[in-house]
C-alpha positions in Angstrom: 120.4 82.4 89.9 117.2 84.0 91.1 118.5 86.8 93.3 115.2 87.5 95.0 115.1 83.9 96.3 118.6 84.2 97.6 118.0 87.6 99.3 116.9 87.2 102.9 114.9 90.2 104.1 115.2 91.5 107.6 112.9 94.0 109.4 114.8 97.0 108.2 114.4 95.9 104.6 110.7 95.4 105.1 110.4 98.8 106.8 112.2 100.4 103.8 109.7 98.7 101.5 106.8 100.0 103.6 108.0 103.6 103.5 108.9 103.6 99.8 105.4 102.2 99.1 103.9 105.1 101.0 106.1 107.7 99.5 108.4 106.8 96.6 109.7 110.4 96.4 111.1 110.3 99.9 114.7 111.4 100.0 117.3 108.8 101.0 118.2 110.9 104.0 114.6 111.0 105.3 114.1 107.2 104.5 117.3 106.4 106.4 116.1 108.4 109.4 112.7 106.6 109.4 114.3 103.1 109.4 117.2 103.9 111.8 120.1 103.8 109.4 122.6 106.3 108.1 122.1 107.4 104.5 124.9 105.3 102.9 123.8 101.9 104.3 120.1 102.8 103.5 120.9 103.5 99.9 122.9 100.3 99.6 119.8 98.4 100.9 117.5 100.1 98.5 119.8 99.4 95.5 120.0 95.7 96.7 116.1 95.5 96.9 115.9 97.0 93.4 118.4 94.6 92.0 116.7 91.6 93.6 113.4 92.6 92.1 111.5 93.5 95.3 111.2 97.0 94.0 110.0 96.9 90.4 109.6 100.6 89.8 108.5 104.0 91.0 105.5 106.1 89.9 102.7 108.5 90.5 99.1 107.6 91.4 96.9 109.3 88.8 93.3 110.3 89.4 91.9 109.2 86.0 88.4 110.7 86.6 90.0 114.1 86.7 91.4 113.7 83.2 88.4 112.3 81.3 85.3 110.1 81.4 86.7 106.8 82.4 84.9 103.4 82.4 86.4 100.5 84.3 85.3 97.1 83.2 86.2 93.7 84.7 85.9 90.9 82.2 85.9 87.1 82.8 87.3 85.3 79.8 87.0 81.5 79.1 89.1 80.0 76.3 87.6 77.1 74.3 90.9 75.2 74.3 93.3 74.9 77.2 96.6 74.0 75.6 99.7 75.9 76.6 99.9 77.5 73.1 96.3 78.8 73.5 97.2 80.6 76.7 100.4 81.9 75.2 98.6 83.2 72.1 95.9 84.9 74.1 98.3 86.6 76.5 100.6 87.8 73.7 97.7 89.2 71.8 96.2 91.2 74.7 99.6 92.4 76.1 99.7 95.2 73.6 96.2 96.5 74.3 96.8 99.6 76.4 93.3 99.6 77.8 93.8 96.2 79.5 95.7 97.3 82.6 95.6 94.0 84.4 95.5 90.3 83.3 95.1 87.5 85.8 95.1 83.8 85.0 92.7 82.3 87.6 91.3 79.1 88.8 87.6 78.5 89.0 84.8 78.9 86.5 86.8 80.9 83.9 90.4 81.3 82.7 91.3 85.0 82.9 90.2 88.1 84.8 90.9 91.3 82.9 90.7 94.9 84.0 89.9 97.4 81.3 90.2 101.2 81.6 88.2 102.7 78.7 86.5 105.9 77.6 83.1 104.3 78.0 81.1 101.2 77.3 81.2 101.8 73.5 84.9 102.0 73.6 85.1 98.8 75.7 82.8 97.0 73.3 84.9 97.9 70.3 88.0 96.4 72.0 86.1 93.2 72.8 84.8 92.9 69.3 88.4 93.3 68.0 89.6 90.6 70.3 86.8 88.2 69.1 87.8 88.9 65.4 91.4 87.8 66.2 90.3 84.1 66.7 92.0 83.8 70.1 89.8 80.8 71.0 87.6 82.9 73.3 84.7 80.7 74.1 82.8 83.2 76.2 83.3 86.4 78.2 81.3 88.2 80.9 81.6 91.9 81.4 81.2 93.7 84.7 80.8 97.5 84.4 82.1 99.3 87.5 79.4 101.7 88.7 81.5 103.1 91.6 84.7 102.3 93.4 84.2 103.2 97.1 88.0 102.8 97.6 91.0 101.5 95.8 94.1 100.8 97.8 97.3 101.5 96.1 99.5 100.0 98.8 99.9 96.4 99.9 99.5 95.5 103.5 103.2 94.6 103.9 102.9 94.7 107.7 100.7 91.7 107.6 103.3 89.8 105.6 106.1 90.9 107.8 104.6 89.3 110.9 104.0 86.1 109.0 107.7 85.8 108.1 108.9 86.2 111.7 
């Protein structure tokens, strides 16, 4: 049974998600205070949200540019064949490439939108050439080198989804 489909979220659950998204290191006592619960019921709700898959993990937001030269590249990929096994083979092959941090199967003029985080254009090109050598039925690809990212939001606008559920 899919527990996330069976779990009905109320406003308190959604407020918990909003606060955890803003600060995943918040103590349970502080979170409980923010959402108007005592600590024990709040912790029970958090554990229930985790178990149901609404919370998939916790982590830190890293400023990559402080660590090294970083080049972000978005790549549109079109496969030459569109059989289920072609998609599965492509996805399985790229899953292990650390520099591909996002993969989206999309509708429209191409099949996949990939986000690469590399040490530069030469590094990116070597990864692409390696992919092409693997015979993954890549018909064509287009690369978009990111010049500047004026902003990157690390939080989802959960409040917008909350009002649409009411």
